[in-house]
Backbone as a chain_set.jsonl record, in Angstrom:
{"seq": "XXXXXXXXXXXXXXXXXXXXXXXXXXXXXXXXXXXXXXXXXXXXXXXXXXXXXXXXXXXXXXXXXXXXXXXXXXXXXXXXXXXXXXXXXXXXXXXXXXXXXXXXXXXXXXXXXXXXXXXXXXXXXXXXXXXXXXXXXXXXXXXXXXXXXXXXXXXXXXXXXXXXXXXXXXXXXXXXXXXXXXXXXXX", "coords": {"N": [[16.908, 28.686, 157.138], [16.946, 27.549, 153.865], [15.625, 25.327, 152.83], [13.394, 24.728, 154.263], [10.772, 26.536, 155.786], [11.775, 29.044, 158.182], [12.166, 28.135, 161.637], [10.484, 25.804, 161.822], [8.882, 22.659, 162.252], [8.868, 19.628, 160.589], [7.152, 16.716, 160.18], [7.155, 13.526, 158.923], [5.388, 10.599, 158.012], [5.377, 7.267, 157.118], [3.055, 4.85, 156.591], [0.883, 5.676, 157.979], [-2.05, 7.631, 157.824], [-2.339, 11.115, 156.95], [-4.212, 12.598, 158.437], [-4.536, 11.215, 160.897], [-1.895, 11.344, 161.782], [-1.69, 14.105, 162.134], [-3.548, 14.474, 164.259], [-2.262, 13.078, 166.34], [0.147, 14.523, 166.575], [-0.796, 17.038, 167.34], [-1.318, 16.59, 169.944], [0.866, 17.454, 171.247], [0.405, 19.999, 171.884], [0.569, 21.996, 170.005], [-0.824, 23.408, 167.112], [-1.255, 22.144, 163.747], [0.34, 23.607, 160.952], [0.284, 23.045, 158.282], [-0.889, 20.251, 156.395], [-0.576, 17.127, 154.739], [-0.442, 14.583, 152.133], [1.696, 12.526, 150.237], [3.272, 10.487, 147.881], [3.173, 8.173, 149.487], [3.842, 9.06, 151.979], [2.556, 10.64, 154.848], [2.365, 13.972, 156.029], [3.12, 16.618, 158.326], [3.324, 20.018, 159.094], [4.544, 22.137, 161.59], [4.796, 25.002, 163.755], [7.988, 25.6, 165.15], [8.861, 24.698, 168.466], [9.23, 24.542, 172.045], [7.973, 21.915, 173.85], [4.934, 22.645, 175.464], [3.82, 21.073, 177.385], [4.156, 17.653, 178.324], [5.174, 15.475, 175.666], [7.324, 16.503, 172.976], [7.289, 17.279, 169.414], [9.314, 15.757, 168.112], [9.732, 13.592, 169.859], [7.169, 12.48, 169.836], [7.088, 11.741, 167.136], [8.954, 9.685, 167.162], [7.685, 7.876, 168.927], [5.383, 7.196, 167.543], [6.148, 5.153, 165.924], [6.523, 3.083, 167.628], [5.544, 0.965, 170.397], [3.383, 2.371, 171.549], [1.531, 3.27, 169.636], [0.976, 1.074, 168.113], [-1.381, -0.38, 167.692], [-2.809, 1.316, 166.067], [-1.247, 1.781, 163.791], [0.198, -0.479, 163.205], [3.243, -2.432, 163.028], [4.966, -1.443, 161.16], [5.378, 1.225, 160.662], [7.215, 4.193, 159.898], [9.079, 7.118, 160.591], [10.15, 10.411, 159.684], [11.751, 13.188, 160.931], [12.175, 16.614, 160.624], [13.768, 19.645, 161.441], [13.865, 23.125, 161.235], [15.155, 24.67, 163.019], [17.928, 26.17, 164.75], [21.022, 24.38, 165.237], [21.623, 22.86, 168.373], [23.325, 24.808, 170.674], [23.831, 24.588, 173.263], [25.782, 23.591, 176.103], [25.383, 20.879, 176.907], [24.226, 19.884, 174.629], [26.159, 19.271, 172.831], [27.0, 16.721, 173.129], [26.169, 13.625, 171.837], [24.946, 11.629, 173.22], [23.485, 12.659, 175.194], [20.382, 14.193, 175.701], [19.323, 16.968, 173.679], [18.533, 20.409, 174.5], [15.095, 21.386, 175.171], [14.313, 23.331, 173.282], [15.86, 22.976, 171.047], [15.739, 20.482, 169.189], [17.233, 17.551, 167.636], [18.074, 18.221, 164.276], [17.461, 16.457, 162.265], [15.863, 13.338, 162.288], [15.39, 9.875, 162.054], [13.022, 7.417, 162.555], [12.146, 4.14, 163.596], [10.441, 1.297, 164.728], [10.103, 2.355, 167.255], [12.443, 3.585, 168.0], [15.25, 5.85, 167.654], [16.72, 5.625, 164.688], [18.543, 6.942, 163.106], [20.092, 9.993, 163.661], [20.946, 13.464, 163.5], [22.525, 16.691, 163.301], [22.353, 19.375, 160.91], [24.399, 20.596, 158.239], [27.374, 22.731, 158.061], [29.378, 20.87, 158.69], [28.26, 19.254, 160.653], [27.173, 16.813, 160.169], [29.02, 14.873, 160.597], [28.779, 14.018, 163.131], [26.93, 11.771, 163.954], [24.189, 9.766, 165.189], [22.441, 6.895, 166.607], [20.943, 3.669, 165.831], [21.469, 3.15, 163.178], [23.652, 4.759, 162.434], [25.63, 5.041, 160.465], [24.282, 4.733, 158.125], [23.816, 6.409, 155.837], [26.354, 6.987, 155.092], [27.981, 6.57, 152.776], [26.749, 8.23, 150.845], [27.051, 10.728, 152.113], [29.855, 10.895, 152.222], [30.443, 10.933, 149.445], [29.328, 13.378, 148.753], [31.029, 15.072, 150.015], [30.58, 15.839, 152.629], [31.37, 14.609, 154.953], [34.252, 12.826, 156.261], [37.715, 12.394, 155.193], [38.229, 14.045, 153.014], [36.94, 16.91, 152.818], [36.983, 19.167, 151.289], [35.354, 21.005, 149.972], [34.151, 22.564, 151.902], [36.25, 24.234, 152.599], [36.919, 25.476, 150.164], [34.61, 26.519, 149.033], [32.945, 29.104, 150.084], [30.441, 29.152, 152.555], [29.441, 26.691, 151.891], [27.036, 24.247, 152.22], [26.158, 25.336, 154.593], [23.583, 25.855, 155.546], [22.563, 23.332, 155.531], [21.305, 22.4, 153.257], [22.36, 20.729, 151.23], [22.638, 18.335, 152.585], [19.945, 17.84, 153.305], [18.857, 17.454, 150.774], [20.016, 15.008, 150.098], [18.918, 13.391, 152.111], [16.16, 13.664, 151.543], [16.029, 12.536, 148.99], [16.942, 9.91, 149.509], [15.005, 8.875, 151.326], [12.761, 9.228, 149.832], [11.168, 11.487, 150.267], [8.414, 13.775, 150.186], [8.602, 16.677, 148.127], [8.472, 20.149, 147.089], [5.015, 20.674, 146.36], [5.138, 20.783, 149.147], [6.95, 22.384, 150.753], [6.156, 24.88, 149.941], [3.653, 25.038, 151.018], [3.856, 25.912, 153.556]], "CA": [[17.291, 27.636, 156.219], [16.172, 27.707, 152.642], [14.882, 24.123, 152.463], [12.184, 24.671, 155.072], [10.589, 27.852, 156.4], [12.455, 29.152, 159.477], [11.471, 27.727, 162.865], [9.423, 24.867, 161.45], [9.051, 21.222, 162.411], [8.181, 18.82, 159.581], [7.118, 15.307, 160.559], [6.669, 12.655, 157.863], [5.148, 9.233, 158.482], [4.958, 6.275, 156.135], [2.316, 3.823, 157.318], [-0.204, 6.331, 158.717], [-2.589, 8.732, 157.025], [-1.977, 12.441, 157.445], [-5.169, 13.047, 159.455], [-4.176, 10.607, 162.178], [-0.611, 11.944, 162.161], [-1.997, 15.441, 162.638], [-4.173, 14.375, 165.585], [-1.252, 12.675, 167.313], [1.114, 15.606, 166.794], [-1.401, 18.162, 168.057], [-1.244, 16.274, 171.377], [2.009, 18.179, 171.802], [-0.051, 21.332, 172.273], [0.763, 22.946, 168.921], [-1.618, 23.041, 165.937], [-0.557, 21.968, 162.472], [0.3, 24.732, 160.027], [-0.092, 22.447, 157.002], [-0.994, 18.792, 156.462], [-0.766, 16.568, 153.41], [0.043, 13.236, 151.824], [2.3, 12.456, 148.916], [4.249, 9.434, 147.712], [3.147, 7.211, 150.579], [4.158, 9.741, 153.24], [1.732, 11.704, 155.409], [3.259, 14.95, 156.622], [2.547, 17.719, 159.105], [4.229, 21.116, 159.434], [4.175, 22.874, 162.8], [5.773, 25.974, 164.216], [8.945, 25.014, 166.084], [8.504, 25.055, 169.835], [9.523, 23.636, 173.151], [6.656, 21.401, 174.227], [4.397, 23.299, 176.651], [3.601, 20.001, 178.35], [4.3, 16.338, 177.71], [6.185, 15.242, 174.657], [7.436, 17.374, 171.824], [7.033, 16.658, 168.116], [10.319, 14.74, 167.787], [9.453, 12.409, 170.676], [5.948, 11.876, 169.299], [7.452, 11.092, 165.877], [9.591, 8.413, 167.533], [6.729, 6.979, 169.571], [4.414, 6.724, 166.551], [6.67, 3.916, 165.343], [6.73, 2.101, 168.685], [4.442, 0.216, 171.01], [2.279, 3.226, 171.959], [0.547, 3.426, 168.57], [1.015, -0.117, 167.266], [-2.742, -0.773, 167.323], [-3.288, 2.22, 165.025], [-0.422, 1.787, 162.58], [0.951, -1.714, 163.032], [4.654, -2.314, 163.402], [5.745, -1.086, 159.966], [5.454, 2.674, 160.492], [8.506, 4.855, 160.033], [8.92, 8.567, 160.553], [11.279, 11.313, 159.494], [11.513, 14.471, 161.569], [13.1, 17.674, 160.226], [13.556, 20.907, 162.149], [14.663, 24.231, 160.706], [15.72, 25.435, 164.126], [19.382, 26.083, 164.753], [21.579, 23.268, 166.003], [21.758, 23.22, 169.776], [24.635, 25.304, 171.095], [23.93, 24.382, 174.707], [26.919, 22.71, 176.385], [25.0, 19.461, 176.916], [23.791, 19.518, 173.296], [27.297, 18.862, 172.021], [27.163, 15.29, 173.297], [25.052, 12.959, 171.193], [24.328, 10.665, 174.115], [22.68, 13.422, 176.144], [19.386, 14.92, 174.908], [19.422, 18.413, 173.489], [17.55, 21.157, 175.273], [13.778, 21.288, 174.515], [14.149, 24.282, 172.19], [16.708, 22.616, 169.912], [15.833, 19.036, 168.933], [18.077, 17.251, 166.486], [17.444, 18.754, 163.077], [16.978, 15.326, 161.484], [15.784, 12.051, 162.987], [14.642, 8.815, 161.382], [12.551, 6.494, 163.589], [11.483, 2.899, 163.237], [10.408, 0.387, 165.87], [10.11, 3.096, 168.514], [13.794, 4.043, 168.319], [15.947, 6.689, 166.697], [17.64, 4.822, 163.881], [19.577, 7.86, 162.641], [19.827, 11.384, 163.998], [22.085, 14.35, 163.309], [22.255, 18.078, 162.951], [22.613, 19.593, 159.494], [25.236, 21.681, 157.764], [28.588, 23.155, 158.771], [30.087, 19.65, 159.1], [27.631, 18.574, 161.785], [26.805, 15.455, 159.768], [30.046, 13.942, 161.059], [28.413, 13.586, 164.483], [25.654, 11.096, 163.795], [23.893, 8.781, 166.217], [21.35, 5.979, 166.344], [21.286, 2.294, 165.463], [21.927, 3.159, 161.784], [24.407, 6.007, 162.344], [26.402, 5.096, 159.226], [23.388, 4.324, 157.039], [23.986, 7.26, 154.66], [27.758, 7.396, 155.068], [28.497, 6.641, 151.396], [26.22, 9.439, 150.209], [27.687, 11.881, 152.757], [31.245, 10.922, 151.745], [30.445, 11.338, 148.038], [28.993, 14.809, 148.684], [32.068, 15.847, 150.7], [30.06, 16.351, 153.898], [32.121, 13.963, 156.029], [35.428, 12.104, 155.795], [38.999, 13.101, 155.128], [38.199, 15.075, 151.98], [35.797, 17.827, 152.905], [37.585, 20.389, 150.755], [34.35, 21.984, 149.544], [33.96, 23.497, 153.012], [37.341, 25.203, 152.566], [37.018, 26.187, 148.892], [33.341, 27.149, 148.675], [32.395, 29.773, 151.273], [29.03, 28.934, 152.808], [29.012, 25.376, 151.427], [26.148, 23.453, 153.08], [25.989, 25.986, 155.89], [22.193, 25.71, 155.979], [22.181, 21.924, 155.494], [20.508, 22.095, 152.066], [22.93, 19.574, 150.541], [22.279, 17.173, 153.401], [18.511, 17.603, 153.183], [18.573, 16.877, 149.452], [20.398, 13.594, 150.187], [17.905, 12.74, 152.948], [14.882, 13.637, 150.814], [16.161, 11.56, 147.902], [17.069, 8.57, 150.076], [13.741, 8.443, 151.929], [11.683, 9.568, 148.891], [10.279, 12.442, 150.94], [7.775, 14.759, 149.306], [9.232, 17.983, 147.973], [7.4, 21.077, 146.76], [4.527, 21.869, 147.032], [5.177, 20.702, 150.615], [7.589, 23.541, 151.377], [5.363, 26.065, 149.611], [2.431, 25.037, 151.83], [4.118, 26.591, 154.824]], "C": [[16.371, 27.666, 155.008], [15.315, 26.494, 152.298], [13.583, 23.97, 153.213], [11.991, 26.052, 155.684], [11.258, 27.902, 157.779], [11.547, 28.726, 160.63], [10.259, 26.848, 162.595], [9.837, 23.447, 161.801], [8.248, 20.554, 161.297], [8.286, 17.372, 160.028], [6.459, 14.531, 159.428], [6.433, 11.281, 158.464], [4.689, 8.374, 157.316], [4.309, 5.155, 156.934], [1.171, 4.397, 158.135], [-0.747, 7.464, 157.855], [-2.333, 10.063, 157.729], [-2.931, 12.942, 158.53], [-4.856, 12.491, 160.831], [-2.848, 11.169, 162.672], [-0.845, 13.333, 162.758], [-2.599, 15.369, 164.043], [-3.155, 13.995, 166.658], [-0.309, 13.83, 167.612], [0.504, 16.805, 167.5], [-1.524, 17.859, 169.545], [-0.083, 16.989, 172.048], [1.63, 19.606, 172.19], [0.132, 22.384, 171.201], [-0.034, 22.514, 167.698], [-0.73, 22.872, 164.701], [-0.709, 23.227, 161.638], [-0.123, 24.259, 158.642], [-0.039, 20.932, 157.148], [-1.161, 18.287, 155.038], [-0.243, 15.152, 153.306], [0.604, 13.253, 150.416], [3.302, 11.311, 148.915], [4.307, 8.425, 148.844], [3.483, 7.795, 151.94], [3.035, 10.707, 153.611], [2.695, 12.694, 156.04], [2.477, 16.056, 157.325], [3.641, 18.753, 159.332], [3.674, 21.826, 160.653], [5.206, 23.962, 163.037], [6.704, 25.27, 165.195], [8.649, 25.53, 167.488], [9.192, 24.124, 170.811], [8.15, 23.191, 173.642], [6.155, 22.08, 175.494], [4.092, 22.3, 177.766], [3.811, 18.685, 177.618], [5.403, 16.285, 176.68], [6.166, 16.292, 173.56], [7.244, 16.587, 170.544], [8.042, 15.561, 167.793], [10.079, 13.463, 168.582], [8.183, 11.7, 170.202], [6.238, 11.155, 167.98], [8.119, 9.746, 166.151], [8.552, 7.423, 168.039], [5.65, 6.465, 168.623], [4.852, 5.368, 166.011], [6.815, 2.798, 166.371], [5.444, 1.506, 169.219], [3.206, 1.077, 171.276], [1.164, 3.304, 170.913], [0.445, 2.195, 167.673], [-0.384, -0.585, 166.851], [-3.294, 0.079, 166.186], [-2.529, 2.066, 163.712], [0.303, 0.482, 162.312], [2.412, -1.49, 163.388], [5.548, -1.939, 162.224], [5.91, 0.421, 159.777], [6.896, 3.153, 160.651], [8.267, 6.347, 159.917], [10.253, 9.241, 160.286], [10.87, 12.639, 160.105], [12.59, 15.435, 161.094], [12.749, 18.941, 160.98], [14.444, 21.976, 161.54], [15.086, 25.184, 161.813], [17.237, 25.317, 164.053], [19.822, 24.855, 165.535], [21.82, 23.742, 167.425], [23.183, 23.64, 170.095], [24.834, 25.142, 172.592], [25.074, 23.414, 174.998], [26.542, 21.234, 176.37], [24.549, 18.983, 175.545], [24.927, 19.109, 172.381], [27.546, 17.366, 172.115], [25.953, 14.59, 172.714], [24.4, 11.906, 172.063], [23.441, 11.341, 175.143], [21.674, 14.225, 175.335], [19.687, 16.412, 174.8], [18.413, 19.106, 174.406], [16.218, 21.138, 174.51], [13.58, 22.232, 173.332], [14.908, 23.884, 170.926], [16.776, 21.103, 169.731], [16.843, 18.798, 167.815], [17.346, 17.696, 165.242], [16.945, 17.663, 162.132], [16.952, 14.098, 162.38], [14.926, 11.105, 162.162], [14.314, 7.77, 162.432], [11.893, 5.269, 162.976], [11.521, 2.005, 164.464], [10.467, 1.078, 167.215], [11.472, 3.639, 168.914], [14.314, 4.983, 167.24], [16.947, 5.803, 165.962], [18.817, 5.661, 163.394], [19.173, 9.261, 163.059], [21.105, 12.187, 163.881], [21.597, 15.775, 163.166], [22.781, 18.301, 161.541], [23.56, 20.754, 159.249], [26.449, 21.958, 158.626], [29.322, 21.979, 159.401], [29.466, 18.918, 160.281], [27.25, 17.136, 161.466], [27.826, 14.421, 160.245], [29.746, 13.423, 162.462], [27.004, 13.008, 164.443], [25.448, 10.122, 164.939], [22.746, 7.897, 165.784], [21.853, 4.623, 165.899], [21.844, 2.211, 164.046], [22.769, 4.407, 161.52], [25.183, 6.144, 161.037], [25.58, 4.745, 157.994], [23.607, 5.122, 155.758], [25.44, 7.705, 154.487], [28.304, 7.507, 153.643], [28.032, 7.912, 150.689], [26.86, 10.695, 150.8], [29.145, 12.018, 152.337], [31.314, 11.437, 150.318], [30.161, 12.828, 147.878], [30.037, 15.685, 149.366], [31.602, 16.444, 152.008], [30.834, 15.81, 155.095], [33.358, 13.307, 155.418], [36.663, 12.973, 155.727], [38.995, 14.21, 154.1], [36.897, 15.862, 152.053], [36.236, 19.196, 152.384], [36.565, 21.427, 150.313], [34.055, 22.985, 150.654], [35.023, 24.596, 152.979], [37.332, 26.051, 151.295], [35.75, 26.909, 148.463], [32.745, 27.81, 149.915], [30.887, 29.551, 151.384], [28.526, 27.573, 152.367], [28.237, 24.644, 152.52], [25.948, 24.057, 154.468], [24.581, 25.807, 156.439], [21.701, 24.267, 155.939], [21.415, 21.518, 154.247], [21.046, 20.886, 151.304], [22.54, 18.299, 151.28], [20.8, 16.832, 153.246], [18.176, 17.018, 151.818], [18.939, 15.395, 149.425], [19.339, 12.828, 150.98], [16.585, 12.596, 152.203], [14.914, 12.602, 149.698], [16.181, 10.128, 148.459], [15.729, 8.038, 150.604], [12.538, 8.691, 151.023], [10.661, 10.494, 149.539], [9.643, 13.376, 149.928], [8.572, 16.056, 149.286], [8.137, 18.959, 147.57], [6.263, 20.359, 146.034], [4.552, 21.813, 148.559], [5.757, 21.964, 151.219], [6.796, 24.819, 151.095], [4.105, 26.152, 150.48], [2.624, 25.768, 153.133], [4.0, 28.055, 154.597]], "O": [[15.154, 27.796, 155.141], [14.357, 26.626, 151.535], [12.745, 23.153, 152.831], [12.974, 26.686, 156.068], [11.298, 26.886, 158.473], [10.333, 28.929, 160.598], [9.158, 27.114, 163.076], [11.003, 23.078, 161.661], [7.079, 20.881, 161.089], [9.387, 16.859, 160.232], [5.338, 14.841, 159.024], [7.191, 10.842, 159.328], [3.734, 8.712, 156.616], [4.922, 4.581, 157.834], [0.547, 3.672, 158.91], [0.026, 8.182, 157.22], [-2.137, 10.117, 158.943], [-2.503, 13.64, 159.449], [-4.906, 13.218, 161.824], [-2.699, 11.441, 163.864], [-0.253, 13.681, 163.779], [-2.197, 16.13, 164.924], [-3.186, 14.536, 167.763], [0.004, 14.091, 168.774], [1.216, 17.528, 168.197], [-1.803, 18.76, 170.335], [-0.048, 17.116, 173.272], [2.443, 20.336, 172.758], [-0.124, 23.562, 171.453], [0.067, 21.36, 167.283], [0.385, 23.39, 164.634], [-1.775, 23.843, 161.623], [-0.804, 24.98, 157.913], [0.753, 20.398, 157.924], [-1.811, 18.936, 154.219], [0.317, 14.598, 154.252], [0.065, 13.904, 149.521], [4.095, 11.18, 149.847], [5.371, 7.877, 149.134], [3.415, 7.093, 152.95], [2.608, 11.506, 152.778], [3.746, 12.292, 156.54], [1.343, 16.377, 156.967], [4.757, 18.406, 159.718], [2.474, 22.085, 160.738], [6.346, 23.864, 162.581], [6.26, 24.436, 165.983], [8.233, 26.676, 167.661], [9.673, 23.053, 170.441], [7.261, 24.022, 173.828], [6.863, 22.099, 176.501], [4.107, 22.649, 178.946], [3.652, 18.628, 176.399], [6.428, 16.956, 176.801], [5.131, 16.887, 173.259], [7.059, 15.37, 170.578], [7.659, 14.526, 167.248], [10.206, 12.365, 168.04], [8.127, 10.471, 170.169], [5.695, 10.078, 167.732], [7.867, 8.773, 165.439], [8.54, 6.263, 167.626], [5.064, 5.411, 168.869], [4.014, 4.529, 165.68], [7.192, 1.681, 166.017], [4.399, 1.544, 168.57], [2.087, 0.565, 171.234], [-0.012, 3.395, 171.264], [-0.119, 2.273, 166.581], [-0.546, -1.133, 165.761], [-4.148, -0.377, 165.426], [-3.114, 2.208, 162.638], [0.964, 0.351, 161.282], [2.767, -0.471, 163.982], [6.766, -2.105, 162.295], [6.536, 0.845, 158.805], [7.678, 2.6, 161.424], [7.351, 6.784, 159.22], [11.321, 8.722, 160.61], [9.784, 13.152, 159.837], [13.779, 15.12, 161.149], [11.575, 19.274, 161.14], [15.641, 21.761, 161.349], [15.344, 26.362, 161.568], [17.761, 24.446, 163.359], [19.09, 24.352, 166.388], [22.179, 24.898, 167.649], [24.132, 22.908, 169.817], [25.877, 25.511, 173.13], [25.312, 22.499, 174.21], [27.309, 20.413, 175.867], [24.494, 17.775, 175.315], [24.686, 18.647, 171.266], [28.233, 16.801, 171.265], [24.82, 14.926, 173.059], [23.38, 11.34, 171.67], [22.723, 10.67, 175.883], [22.061, 14.883, 174.369], [20.234, 17.023, 175.718], [17.553, 18.461, 175.006], [16.219, 20.893, 173.303], [12.755, 21.955, 172.462], [14.624, 24.404, 169.847], [17.784, 20.494, 170.088], [17.257, 19.736, 167.133], [16.124, 17.564, 165.159], [16.091, 17.926, 161.285], [17.891, 13.844, 163.135], [13.876, 11.484, 161.642], [15.206, 7.283, 163.126], [11.182, 5.355, 161.975], [12.53, 1.961, 165.167], [10.84, 0.462, 168.213], [11.647, 4.104, 170.041], [13.892, 4.932, 166.084], [17.901, 5.299, 166.554], [19.94, 5.169, 163.282], [18.035, 9.673, 162.837], [22.2, 11.681, 164.123], [20.414, 16.028, 162.94], [23.568, 17.501, 161.036], [23.529, 21.762, 159.955], [26.549, 21.491, 159.761], [29.829, 22.083, 160.518], [30.105, 18.036, 160.855], [27.03, 16.33, 162.37], [27.527, 13.228, 160.29], [30.395, 12.487, 162.928], [26.031, 13.651, 164.837], [26.407, 9.699, 165.585], [22.146, 8.111, 164.731], [23.039, 4.445, 165.624], [22.612, 1.299, 163.739], [22.609, 5.046, 160.48], [25.374, 7.259, 160.551], [26.141, 4.486, 156.929], [23.584, 4.537, 154.676], [25.713, 8.694, 153.806], [29.025, 8.458, 153.339], [28.816, 8.584, 150.019], [27.178, 11.629, 150.063], [29.624, 13.13, 152.118], [32.15, 12.285, 150.006], [30.691, 13.468, 146.97], [29.946, 16.911, 149.305], [32.156, 17.444, 152.465], [30.939, 16.473, 156.127], [33.491, 13.243, 154.196], [36.659, 14.13, 156.146], [39.681, 15.217, 154.277], [35.897, 15.513, 151.426], [35.907, 20.234, 152.958], [36.878, 22.617, 150.281], [33.74, 24.14, 150.371], [34.735, 25.752, 153.292], [37.7, 27.225, 151.34], [35.8, 27.809, 147.626], [32.101, 27.135, 150.718], [30.151, 29.742, 150.416], [27.328, 27.304, 152.448], [28.747, 24.451, 153.624], [25.605, 23.345, 155.412], [24.395, 25.629, 157.643], [20.548, 24.0, 156.276], [20.918, 20.393, 154.179], [20.261, 20.094, 150.782], [22.157, 17.305, 150.662], [20.444, 15.666, 153.075], [17.293, 16.166, 151.717], [18.241, 14.604, 148.791], [18.913, 11.747, 150.572], [15.965, 11.534, 152.228], [13.942, 11.878, 149.486], [15.506, 9.244, 147.93], [15.371, 6.887, 150.354], [11.408, 8.394, 151.41], [9.453, 10.314, 149.385], [10.263, 13.729, 148.925], [9.138, 16.473, 150.296], [6.96, 18.624, 147.7], [6.523, 19.516, 145.175], [4.031, 22.721, 149.207], [5.142, 22.564, 152.101], [6.77, 25.732, 151.92], [3.554, 27.239, 150.656], [1.653, 26.201, 153.754], [4.179, 28.841, 155.528]]}, "num_chains": 1, "name": "protein.A"}
């Protein structure tokens, strides 16, 4: 995927400094490849992985916003998790109510209050299968971009349209005011 180096996890947290975010995420057993802060977001890049023990990066990103870390960050923290791994093709990964396999987390997840507020896979019309308490939060933006809805003609008329999820990521980055380059260049 062109928006993030291949096989990378990017975790953003608003409400926590990047150093603390890095320490929490390295509890997953994988070191950070790059760490930084920009625009109120701390961020950590890690190589994509299945957690060798305990929780993986996506679960830790969720839990940062919940009761487990409330003494460190208060109850206002929010996280965005992005993965440049492929969407899960495992049979159980097609159902949004059943967790994906450990190697293929959802490619995007937004967490607040210890819960997934919005999660989805990116590109190739996968945005139409969203989940979480705010599953329709970005529906207007996705409709306007032709990613979901009755008129998704760009998929038919533009070969390769949003295949890598770049259009979706640009909407997500703009909506959440996520840092952009030099973040991606740091990897």
